[in-house]
FIVO-254280 format. One line per 8 residues: number of its first residue (from 1); their letters; for each residue x, y, z of C-alpha. Coordinates in pm, whole numbers, plus 50000, padded with zeros to 5 digits. Example, Ala and Ser with C-alpha at 12.3 -4.5 7.8 and 13.67 -1.06 7.14 Angstrom:
! FIVO-254280
1	as	51230:49550:50780 | 51367:49894:50714 $
This chain:
! FIVO-254280
1	mavkiliv	70165:20881:15287 | 69860:21022:15464 | 69514:20901:15366 | 69292:21209:15355 | 68915:21214:15382 | 68656:21491:15369 | 68350:21467:15594 | 68071:21719:15545 $
9	cggsginl	67836:21724:15843 | 67511:21900:15758 | 67458:22167:15496 | 67781:22362:15531 | 68052:22253:15292 | 67828:22087:15034 | 68011:22269:14752 | 68328:22082:14847 $
17	lgqrsvlg	68165:21749:14763 | 68258:21605:14426 | 68593:21788:14427 | 68815:21507:14553 | 69059:21552:14269 | 69093:21925:14338 | 69113:21897:14716 | 69349:21601:14714 $
25	vnaelqid	69135:21380:14939 | 69113:21005:14898 | 68746:20980:14992 | 68448:21193:15086 | 68151:21137:15316 | 67835:21346:15343 | 67620:21303:15654 | 67282:21476:15650 $
33	askeirir	66906:21430:15629 | 66803:21237:15318 | 66660:21529:15124 | 66988:21720:15168 | 67215:21450:15027 | 67387:21599:14724 | 67614:21320:14607 | 67386:21034:14505 $
41	qqraidpf	67489:21086:14142 | 67850:21136:14246 | 67836:20805:14433 | 67729:20630:14113 | 68052:20729:13934 | 68295:20757:14227 | 68344:20451:14450 | 68510:20672:14712 $
49	shfieldr	68213:20906:14752 | 67980:20800:15036 | 67680:20936:15223 | 67467:20861:15530 | 67099:20956:15544 | 67040:21021:15913 | 66660:21011:15896 | 66629:20696:15685 $
57	nvattgfl	66581:20463:15983 | 66455:20718:16234 | 66203:20939:16050 | 66062:21151:16336 | 66156:21278:16679 | 65896:21044:16827 | 66064:20731:16691 | 66400:20869:16795 $
65	fqemkkhi	66287:20926:17155 | 66133:20578:17178 | 66459:20411:17078 | 66686:20624:17294 | 66472:20567:17605 | 66606:20210:17600 | 66955:20347:17668 | 66882:20525:17997 $
73	rpgssssg	67094:20347:18257 | 67165:20571:18557 | 67513:20537:18699 | 67654:20308:18432 | 68016:20370:18333 | 68163:20461:17996 | 68459:20236:18074 | 68633:20110:17761 $
81	ttiylqed	68525:20399:17546 | 68515:20775:17547 | 68222:20970:17689 | 68149:21091:17335 | 68074:20740:17212 | 67900:20581:17510 | 67574:20410:17422 | 67415:20462:17764 $
89	isqepdir	67260:20782:17895 | 67395:20743:18244 | 67495:21072:18410 | 67233:21279:18591 | 67270:21596:18376 | 67249:21386:18059 | 66941:21199:18178 | 66772:21526:18268 $
97	hfqflvdh	66870:21669:17929 | 66713:21375:17744 | 66407:21352:17965 | 66334:21721:17926 | 66341:21681:17548 | 66101:21387:17565 | 65861:21570:17796 | 65869:21916:17638 $
105	fvaniple	65951:21885:17269 | 65712:21798:16987 | 65732:21425:16917 | 65617:21413:16555 | 65862:21645:16378 | 66015:21484:16067 | 66391:21468:16102 | 66433:21554:15735 $
113	rglaqspa	66383:21917:15839 | 66746:21965:15933 | 66713:21749:16246 | 66469:22005:16384 | 66743:22274:16372 | 66850:22151:16715 | 67193:22014:16811 | 67020:21815:17086 $
121	iggltirh	66816:21626:16825 | 67121:21594:16598 | 67328:21449:16882 | 67063:21187:16960 | 67009:21102:16593 | 67374:21024:16517 | 67380:20801:16828 | 67082:20597:16714 $
129	pqnrmale	67197:20233:16672 | 67104:20230:16303 | 67311:20540:16236 | 67604:20404:16437 | 67598:20099:16211 | 67565:20316:15901 | 67867:20520:16006 | 68066:20202:16075 $
137	raleqtlt	67983:20069:15727 | 68064:20399:15560 | 68403:20424:15729 | 68481:20065:15643 | 68406:20132:15276 | 68598:20458:15293 | 68916:20347:15466 | 68973:19973:15428 $
145	pysigpen	69077:19998:15059 | 69388:20188:15173 | 69704:20060:15340 | 69646:20247:15665 | 69899:20203:15943 | 70182:20374:16132 | 70347:20471:15802 | 70020:20586:15644 $
153	pveawiis	69826:20807:15889 | 69469:20929:15847 | 69386:21298:15814 | 69021:21406:15815 | 68872:21744:15730 | 68534:21774:15903 | 68318:22066:15791 | 68019:22183:15997 $
161	staggtge	67839:22495:16109 | 67801:22601:16470 | 67450:22728:16406 | 67230:22440:16290 | 67102:22111:16417 | 67287:21863:16199 | 67647:21977:16171 | 67662:22119:16524 $
169	gihrfvga	67489:21812:16663 | 67702:21539:16506 | 68056:21660:16425 | 68222:21577:16758 | 68062:21231:16767 | 68171:21168:16407 | 68529:21273:16487 | 68545:21053:16796 $
177	fladfirr	68386:20761:16609 | 68642:20792:16328 | 68931:20799:16576 | 68787:20493:16755 | 68737:20312:16424 | 69103:20365:16336 | 69211:20257:16686 | 69012:19933:16656 $
185	rfagtqvt	69101:19849:16297 | 69448:19995:16245 | 69636:19996:16575 | 69915:20249:16613 | 69791:20477:16335 | 69813:20854:16375 | 69477:21030:16329 | 69442:21404:16272 $
193	lnfirvgq	69096:21560:16291 | 69078:21903:16130 | 68747:22067:16221 | 68640:22365:16010 | 68360:22542:16198 | 68141:22797:16021 | 68005:23046:16271 | 67669:23198:16361 $
201	ltyrtvnf	67709:23523:16170 | 67689:23322:15848 | 67338:23202:15941 | 67217:23488:16159 | 66905:23575:15960 | 66791:23211:15966 | 66703:23238:16337 | 66913:23487:16529 $
209	rrtalntf	66854:23365:16883 | 66857:22994:16801 | 67179:23014:16600 | 67343:23222:16874 | 67257:22970:17147 | 67363:22676:16928 | 67698:22847:16868 | 67752:22929:17236 $
217	fgvaadaa	67701:22568:17346 | 67875:22427:17040 | 68200:22616:17092 | 68197:22545:17467 | 68163:22174:17383 | 68435:22197:17114 | 68678:22335:17372 | 68609:22049:17611 $
225	falkmtpk	68650:21795:17330 | 68977:21955:17216 | 69122:21944:17566 | 68997:21600:17666 | 69154:21457:17351 | 69504:21607:17397 | 69804:21432:17559 | 69841:21722:17799 $
233	mkedfekf	69501:21665:17955 | 69521:21283:17960 | 69177:21136:18042 | 69019:21029:17712 | 69350:21068:17531 | 69471:20745:17687 | 69213:20570:17471 | 69325:20764:17162 $
241	gnlvtrwf	69699:20799:17208 | 69761:20879:16840 | 69488:21142:16801 | 69541:21512:16722 | 69257:21761:16686 | 69277:22100:16518 | 69003:22361:16512 | 68953:22642:16262 $
249	yvdlpdvg	68674:22895:16314 | 68544:23124:16043 | 68246:23356:16011 | 68119:23462:15672 | 67885:23740:15559 | 67516:23669:15608 | 67356:23655:15264 | 66999:23621:15389 $
257	tgersipl	66746:23343:15351 | 66559:23177:15068 | 66660:22966:14772 | 66872:23242:14615 | 67097:23259:14922 | 67184:22887:14932 | 67435:22872:14642 | 67600:23198:14747 $
265	raqlvema	67642:23084:15107 | 67772:22747:14985 | 68031:22926:14774 | 68143:23137:15070 | 68192:22826:15282 | 68370:22649:14995 | 68627:22926:14952 | 68687:22956:15327 $
273	akavmlde	68739:22582:15365 | 68968:22563:15062 | 69182:22840:15209 | 69224:22653:15538 | 69303:22330:15348 | 69572:22480:15124 | 69902:22296:15156 | 70095:22622:15121 $
281	lqddlqrl	69944:22758:15447 | 69984:22452:15667 | 70322:22538:15819 | 70202:22875:15947 | 69866:22737:16059 | 70054:22475:16258 | 70251:22751:16432 | 69924:22919:16526 $
289	lvnnsgip	69780:22592:16657 | 70073:22528:16891 | 70120:22891:16999 | 70203:22900:17371 | 70108:22532:17394 | 69749:22646:17432 | 69423:22504:17303 | 69458:22399:16935 $
297	mvltrtgy	69213:22655:16798 | 69273:22911:16524 | 69050:23202:16432 | 69039:23269:16058 | 68869:23496:15812 | 68855:23449:15438 | 68734:23680:15166 | 68776:23665:14795 $
305	wgkdfeeq	68775:23856:14473 | 68607:23661:14197 | 68471:23696:13849 | 68266:23428:13683 | 68434:23434:13341 | 68205:23327:13059 | 68271:22954:13025 | 68279:22941:12646 $
313	qkyyetlq	68541:23215:12631 | 68744:23045:12904 | 68720:22715:12717 | 68830:22878:12394 | 69131:23049:12550 | 69239:22732:12726 | 69198:22529:12408 | 69416:22774:12216 $
321	qlqkklka	69694:22754:12472 | 69654:22377:12497 | 69696:22348:12121 | 70028:22537:12138 | 70151:22323:12425 | 70062:22000:12247 | 70229:22114:11926 | 70540:22206:12122 $
329	lvepnyed	70533:21860:12277 | 70467:21671:11955 | 70673:21879:11712 | 70894:22133:11892 | 71104:22386:11704 | 71434:22204:11655 | 71603:22528:11549 | 71562:22653:11908 $
337	ivkgrepe	71712:22332:12046 | 72035:22346:11847 | 72075:22724:11847 | 72379:22871:12021 | 72560:22557:12134 | 72757:22265:11993 | 72789:21910:12124 | 73118:21736:12194 $
345	fhaekled	73216:21394:12059 | 73395:21128:12264 | 73510:20773:12182 | 73726:20564:12413 | 73966:20403:12158 | 73931:20654:11877 | 74293:20772:11885 | 74424:20416:11863 $
353	wrkgaenp	74197:20346:11568 | 74303:20667:11392 | 74671:20585:11434 | 74615:20238:11296 | 74406:20350:11000 | 74644:20627:10895 | 74951:20401:10917 | 75055:20339:10552 $
361	dlvlqqme	75247:20024:10647 | 74934:19871:10808 | 74722:19973:10510 | 74972:19816:10269 | 75000:19503:10480 | 74621:19456:10483 | 74595:19528:10112 | 74844:19253:10045 $
369	kgwefpry	74620:19021:10247 | 74326:19111:10022 | 74168:19399:10217 | 73973:19644:10004 | 73791:19967:10069 | 73442:19964:09908 | 73431:20160:09586 | 73237:20483:09613 $
377	resedpkd	73160:20721:09330 | 73004:21066:09316 | 72698:20932:09131 | 72621:20705:09426 | 72531:20985:09676 | 72236:20859:09889 | 71897:21025:09874 | 71789:20937:10228 $
385	lgkvrelv	71926:20827:10565 | 71834:20466:10494 | 72092:20450:10217 | 72345:20631:10437 | 72294:20357:10699 | 72371:20088:10442 | 72693:20263:10338 | 72801:20322:10700 $
393	dewkraia	72747:19956:10791 | 72961:19850:10494 | 73235:20099:10581 | 73234:19996:10950 | 73304:19636:10849 | 73585:19750:10621 | 73753:19968:10885 | 73716:19704:11157 $
401	klverdwe	73884:19453:10925 | 74159:19704:10846 | 74258:19759:11210 | 74155:19404:11310 | 73940:19521:11604 | 73577:19508:11712 | 73387:19828:11623 | 73189:19818:11949 $
409	elkpewkv	73501:19886:12154 | 73499:20248:12034 | 73191:20329:12252 | 73132:20661:12078 | 72895:20923:12225 | 72792:21285:12182 | 72766:21511:12486 | 72565:21832:12517 $
417	ervrekeg	72540:22100:12783 | 72219:22089:12987 | 72121:22369:13223 | 71929:22291:13543 | 71839:22461:13867 | 71987:22313:14182 | 71922:22469:14522 | 71832:22797:14356 $
425	krqvdkvp	72151:22810:14148 | 72199:22766:13776 | 72410:22460:13703 | 72546:22348:13366 | 72614:21977:13315 | 72753:21788:13016 | 72542:21481:12953 | 72547:21214:12680 $
433	lrvprrge	72280:21225:12412 | 72071:20917:12483 | 71722:20797:12395 | 71519:20656:12684 | 71381:20308:12654 | 71009:20283:12590 | 70790:20170:12877 | 71017:20291:13156 $
441	vnfgeegw	70756:20553:13250 | 70385:20550:13171 | 70242:20789:12918 | 70186:21138:13053 | 70348:21089:13394 | 70567:21369:13521 | 70890:21186:13428 | 70754:21100:13084 $
449	fqrineah	70778:21460:12964 | 71149:21476:13043 | 71204:21162:12836 | 71008:21306:12545 | 71215:21623:12561 | 71537:21421:12572 | 71428:21221:12268 | 71347:21543:12081 $
457	evqawawh	71686:21683:12177 | 71855:21370:12040 | 71660:21385:11715 | 71723:21756:11671 | 72099:21717:11709 | 72110:21404:11495 | 71925:21578:11211 | 72132:21894:11249 $
465	llgcdlkk	72470:21718:11253 | 72380:21468:10983 | 72269:21747:10748 | 71892:21694:10752 | 71602:21935:10731 | 71501:22026:11091 | 71128:22020:11024 | 71078:21683:10856 $
473	gefrrggl	71418:21518:10892 | 71468:21485:10518 | 71830:21427:10414 | 71984:21735:10245 | 72335:21597:10181 | 72503:21830:10429 | 72668:21825:10769 | 72889:21540:10884 $
481	tkdlleqa	72730:21307:10630 | 72856:21526:10348 | 73205:21529:10503 | 73197:21152:10541 | 73088:21095:10182 | 73357:21327:10047 | 73617:21148:10257 | 73494:20811:10131 $
489	rgisaalh	73507:20941:09776 | 73868:21053:09829 | 73974:20717:09975 | 73801:20530:09693 | 73978:20750:09437 | 74316:20694:09607 | 74276:20317:09610 | 74060:20252:09302 $
497	gvvklwks	74089:20557:09075 | 74190:20500:08714 | 74475:20748:08733 | 74612:20567:09035 | 74621:20219:08884 | 74971:20270:08746 | 75089:20346:09103 | 75228:20074:09320 $
505	seararda	75032:19934:09614 | 75276:20107:09847 | 75206:20448:09684 | 74829:20395:09694 | 74846:20295:10059 | 75050:20607:10132 | 74793:20828:09954 | 74491:20668:10126 $
513	apllgkfv	74630:20644:10482 | 74589:21014:10586 | 74235:21008:10450 | 74153:20686:10637 | 74253:20838:10975 | 74008:21126:10934 | 73751:20888:10788 | 73751:20673:11104 $
521	ellakvdv	73655:20973:11317 | 73381:21088:11078 | 73247:20735:11049 | 73227:20698:11429 | 73046:21033:11458 | 72796:20959:11184 | 72740:20602:11301 | 72634:20702:11651 $
529	llrledea	72415:20983:11513 | 72238:20741:11281 | 72176:20504:11570 | 72046:20785:11791 | 71823:20917:11512 | 71674:20575:11457 | 71611:20521:11829 | 71468:20871:11878 $
537	rgfldger	71233:20838:11580 | 71109:20500:11703 | 71063:20628:12058 | 70882:20943:11953 | 70659:20768:11698 | 70536:20536:11972 | 70523:20773:12268 | 70363:21066:12082 $
545	snarkvle	70069:20873:11938 | 69836:20942:12232 | 69936:21307:12246 | 69868:21338:11872 | 69516:21204:11925 | 69458:21459:12201 | 69583:21729:11965 | 69342:21608:11695 $
553	mvdselkv	69052:21648:11938 | 69174:21993:12039 | 69193:22097:11674 | 68842:21963:11618 | 68699:22143:11922 | 68864:22469:11826 | 68698:22465:11483 | 68360:22443:11654 $
561	vekkvsgg	68423:22682:11942 | 68595:22964:11755 | 68271:23026:11563 | 68085:23088:11889 | 68312:23332:12069 | 68356:23701:12022 | 68697:23850:11956 | 68853:24181:12043 $
569	rgevvqaa	68953:24114:12402 | 69271:24010:12572 | 69324:23665:12717 | 69233:23628:13083 | 69325:23264:13139 | 69673:23118:13175 | 69658:22744:13114 | 69839:22482:13319 $
577	eledpleq	70137:22288:13189 | 70072:21948:13038 | 70284:21786:13309 | 70103:21957:13600 | 69941:21692:13827 | 69590:21839:13832 | 69444:21521:13980 | 69559:21564:14339 $
585	vtrktwlq	69487:21210:14463 | 69617:20995:14177 | 69867:21262:14067 | 69747:21228:13709 | 69883:21503:13488 | 69672:21729:13271 | 69778:21536:12961 | 69673:21205:13117 $
593	llwdaarr	69333:21348:13211 | 69286:21480:12859 | 69386:21145:12709 | 69141:20958:12933 | 68858:21163:12779 | 68997:21163:12423 | 69042:20786:12402 | 68672:20745:12494 $
601	ddreafrk	68581:21015:12242 | 68378:21174:12523 | 68342:21539:12420 | 68169:21645:12740 | 68437:21489:12959 | 68706:21636:12734 | 68562:21985:12779 | 68565:21934:13156 $
609	evlrgatg	68930:21828:13152 | 69028:22119:12929 | 68863:22362:13169 | 69041:22196:13458 | 69360:22328:13304 | 69245:22691:13342 | 69452:22734:13658 | 69618:23071:13607 $
617	ltedglre	69544:23432:13522 | 69702:23670:13276 | 69755:24033:13375 | 69426:24121:13204 | 69258:23836:13389 | 69391:23955:13724 | 69258:24305:13655 | 68914:24163:13580 $
625	vlglrpqa	68908:23943:13889 | 69009:24235:14112 | 68762:24468:13943 | 69028:24711:13819 | 69026:24933:13513 | 69204:24806:13198 | 69488:25058:13246 | 69567:24944:13603 $
633	iiadahqe	69928:24854:13679 | 70082:24611:13929 | 70087:24877:14202 | 69710:24922:14159 | 69651:24549:14191 | 69860:24536:14507 | 69678:24834:14654 | 69341:24672:14590 $
641	masrmgrm	69448:24354:14770 | 69613:24548:15052 | 69318:24776:15122 | 69043:24518:15177 | 68966:24156:15263 | 68806:24065:14933 | 68532:24214:14720 | 68229:23988:14742 $
649	ydldgnpy	67871:24068:14645 | 67539:23993:14810 | 67219:23895:14633 | 67149:24260:14548 | 67493:24319:14403 | 67625:24513:14703 | 67994:24455:14784 | 68108:24331:15122 $
657	eapwwaat	68428:24210:15285 | 68515:23918:15508 | 68416:23980:15874 | 68580:23860:16191 | 68395:23616:16416 | 68059:23772:16509 | 68197:24091:16350 | 68417:24135:16659 $
665	pptptmry	68779:24240:16588 | 69020:24030:16799 | 69354:24122:16953 | 69585:23841:16841 | 69907:23721:16999 | 70020:23565:16670 | 69902:23642:16319 | 69960:23530:15960 $
673	eyrvlpwl	69798:23698:15664 | 69805:23607:15294 | 69676:23692:14954 | 69637:23363:14770 | 69630:23386:14392 | 69607:23148:14097 | 69925:23096:13897 | 70059:23410:13731 $
681	srelqagl	70353:23473:13500 | 70694:23491:13668 | 70714:23863:13591 | 70374:23936:13744 | 70451:23730:14055 | 70785:23904:14099 | 70623:24246:14053 | 70361:24183:14322 $
689	qstaeiqk	70613:24038:14567 | 70853:24326:14509 | 70575:24579:14570 | 70477:24401:14892 | 70838:24414:15015 | 70884:24780:14929 | 70560:24877:15101 | 70627:24642:15395 $
697	srfryvft	70285:24484:15358 | 70142:24289:15649 | 70057:23994:15423 | 70254:23776:15188 | 70161:23640:14848 | 70101:23271:14777 | 70054:23146:14420 | 69873:22817:14372 $
705	kmgrigly	69930:22629:14049 | 69702:22326:14054 | 69360:22488:14040 | 69272:22443:14409 | 69105:22786:14431 | 68986:22818:14072 | 69043:23163:13925 | 68960:23348:14245 $
713	vlafegis	69192:23559:14458 | 69169:23484:14830 | 69236:23706:15127 | 69313:23490:15428 | 69410:23572:15784 | 69469:23331:16069 | 69535:23429:16429 | 69594:23276:16770 $
721	ltsregda	69460:23434:17090 | 69647:23220:17341 | 69822:23482:17551 | 70035:23273:17786 | 70184:22928:17823 | 69911:22665:17830 | 69631:22920:17781 | 69319:22718:17699 $
729	tsmpafli	69061:22982:17786 | 69120:23298:17582 | 69019:23151:17248 | 68691:22976:17343 | 68598:23272:17563 | 68643:23510:17269 | 68432:23283:17049 | 68135:23253:17289 $
737	rpfvpqlr	68137:23604:17442 | 67926:23764:17163 | 67641:23523:17241 | 67621:23574:17616 | 67327:23820:17582 | 67118:23556:17402 | 67213:23299:17665 | 67106:23535:17944 $
745	dalaewrd	66779:23605:17766 | 66710:23231:17771 | 66812:23201:18137 | 66579:23487:18220 | 66292:23280:18080 | 66357:22997:18325 | 66029:22850:18447 | 65964:22679:18778 $
753	kpspnqps	65722:22445:18605 | 65769:22459:18228 | 65481:22329:18021 | 65519:22068:17745 | 65551:22212:17394 | 65566:22563:17536 | 65863:22802:17519 | 66085:22819:17824 $
761	gqlsivla	66441:22903:17911 | 66503:22537:17994 | 66383:22421:17652 | 66596:22681:17474 | 66904:22569:17671 | 66837:22197:17618 | 66775:22227:17243 | 67097:22424:17191 $
769	gvggeply	67345:22160:17308 | 67423:21789:17275 | 67343:21576:17577 | 67639:21381:17708 | 67899:21620:17564 | 68053:21837:17839 | 68107:22212:17824 | 68437:22383:17905 $
777	lpalrevg	68368:22549:18240 | 68664:22793:18256 | 68546:22959:17934 | 68197:23006:18081 | 68344:23175:18386 | 68582:23382:18172 | 68291:23546:17988 | 68133:23649:18318 $
785	lsdeeikk	67864:23393:18387 | 67765:23386:18752 | 67753:23079:18972 | 67374:23090:18956 | 67378:23098:18576 | 67628:22815:18560 | 67419:22614:18806 | 67116:22642:18579 $
793	igefyqfy	67317:22526:18279 | 67458:22245:18494 | 67113:22096:18539 | 67139:21963:18182 | 67511:21954:18100 | 67830:21812:18243 | 68129:22044:18274 | 68495:21989:18204 $
801	gele	68792:22174:18351 | 68840:22425:18626 | 68939:22790:18609 | 69316:22818:18571 $
């Protein structure tokens, strides 16, 4: 089983932190400047939540430059490691890159300011020896608790922006370092690096030119990294033979600057990343990644429809539905279980026993040896099943003595029809009524619910057939028990009745024998039902105790909450099932999560776990999320989702949709498009899918059940631009082309003798990229850069690849 980790590099993706259980990742790691670390509190309660403060041991650019000067070693080789991890600054372009920074950039800037908004500074900072050691320690704490190896690969999701100084400056180093860590510690282990890259449009108003240049150099470096680390291109891959990289690029609407924009931008990134990470989309995303055996890059766009339902109302609705589900679990309607079907009875030696018991000669013979049937009178009718058990035990001994056999050899059982789905077809099986043994499955696990249902089924049938009340199990003197008692009364009268005493033993045996044959069958039926009822009651009393306590807390919470909510509106939330594994890592079910909070009597935690179960929408809820009128029908909902890529709102309440990269529509060679919804009723799902088929919609519907996307509706599209076999140029060229004008503006400001701390084209170019990380040359040529322009860039950067 894969060990999954989330790594958030810089500010993008911070909303994903603290959601391990929702995302299904085993551990999370945030790498950023100290003032941006968001998970200190999370770390205190979650041993698999880690962070690295990049500026803790570095502080300013001046201290950073002083340390990194020690690593200038012209001409030294990166033998034994990849170029991305080498400790020396050895190649001429890289030395010039670093030296230009030292000579022309301010040396006293605190690194807590987003690593100076420069990928060049970010790249140096992550390579600082103290940060290398911090990353080593963090990965050791993150990964060593797991059984990583060839059978348990590592899959990392690395979130970063292309526009800033931290994420753009460190993400490739972090990916390479992780792959090298696995290679050193867990030989032969497959590593998959999934990079989610948030583009420049998302941060355009922060600093238009700077973010454009950072993105240009960042994507060009991503392409080189992706190709150098693939088997096809060899080179560095020989050091990382089990490494796969995947790249997903997304641009999101620019929501401006200032404190108000931060949470909205974080939410946009969160939804986009969750869409890419959805298990339901992975097969199609993989097809896009391998399209034409080209570069493993996919262009995506994600929008969403969302309504922030009032939490108290959502809590109330979920509590109400939870109460019904718990009651159905603890005390289901037994009338529904037994309605419309009848069980069958089987016993291996029953016919032999009947023949023996109804043989008058055998009855007479045993009577002459002293055998007696226990006297039973009408006044002795039992008032409860306990007394019935005593009578049955006495009668079993008498019958076994009559036929001179062991009662256990009968092996009686009741069988019922059970319907199940197999390979999409309805299948009816006949299975024995049996009570599971306690302790076979832990409370609340997925298999536990089936055992509870089986025990309820056994108890329902036992009560029904024995003649008990189906609500409380109180004996009503009906059913098979009544038949058995009447038969016993008849046998007793035949053998012991006053009017029969004048008859001979032979006559009494002849009168009793036919009754004894029927009595054996009834006794076997009632005996097994009594045993099953006893086992079922014991099983359910023990296994339901925790669920009853959860129900008590639900009842208590409802009494408080129902006084605080307003009525008169339809439900919008559809709650999860108790057996749904809402904890994606541990696979804990909703009931287990609720019990964890209830047993601690932690009301705040209980509220959180209840709300976690709000994973679906009703039809009214879907209308509200999509912004439709109350009278809207399924066709209206489909039309809304088909006509736009989400309905999001900026800080002023203006709606917008998801844009393509740099707002530039691409021409794909392969495309997949979806509308991803929370769980809906079967009828609503079928209605939407049917409408999509009739209208031949370009997208397909995906319904997620475990709360991965909350109560939002996502619009997602992924495309590949690789146009021919082995095409590694079309995608990165498309991604960097929108930023060529800003690059040329910087090149036009080239100075023969640039002054320290003064603007220049050289400084703009140097700040925008990471020294020591090559750029993919064919993509630069594809977007029309001249030899002279490439030569200028080449003063400070290595290149990788040649034009195909």
